[in-house]
N, C-alpha and C positions, 0 to 999 in steps of 0.2 A: 373679551377684554372689558367691555362696558360694565358687566356684572361685577368684576373684581374691583373696578374703580368705584362703583356705587357702594359696594360693601365696605370700602375703606372708611367712609365718614362715620357710620354708626359704630363700627369697631373702635375707632379713635375716641369715641365718647363712652366706651365701656360696655356697649351692647354686645350680646351674643348673636352672631350672624351665621346662618347656614345657607350655603349656596346650592342651587339645583336640588332642593329638598323634596323627596318623594312624600306625598301626603296620602295616607291610607284613609279609607272611608268605611264605616260600618253602617250598613243599611239593613234594617229588619233582621238583625242578628248575623248577617253575612258580611265578612270582612273582604274588602277589595284592597289588597295591599299597596299597589302602586298605580292608582288611576291617573294621576297627573303629577307633574313636578312644578314647583314654584321657583322662580329665579332666585329670590332671596326671602328668607324667613328671619325676621328680626325679633329677638327675645321671645320667640315662640308665640308672638301675638300679631305681628304685622306682616302681611304678605306683600311682596313687591314683585310685580310682573313687568318686565322690561319689554317695551315695544319700540321698534324703529321703523316707523311708517310716516309718510307725508301727512296723513290724516287718519284718525281712528274711524273705522267703519262699523257696520253691524256685527261683523265677525268678532272684532276685538271687544266690543261692548258685551256681546253674548258670553265670551270667555271670561271677562271680568265679573260678570254677574254670577257665574258658577262658583266663585270663591266665597 
């Protein structure tokens, strides 16, 4: 539900928003089609990863750095 609500604002401003978008990676000529999904991709430029935790820890920071 949070994802849909967060997607509403940029859509209302005319942005193109994709939810739970699979991101493919090409590494040394090998394509990995669905290595991870982002919660929101806004205008194909901005990744939004939604977290619901009391405090961000090492696991969450490591995940954010991979983007």
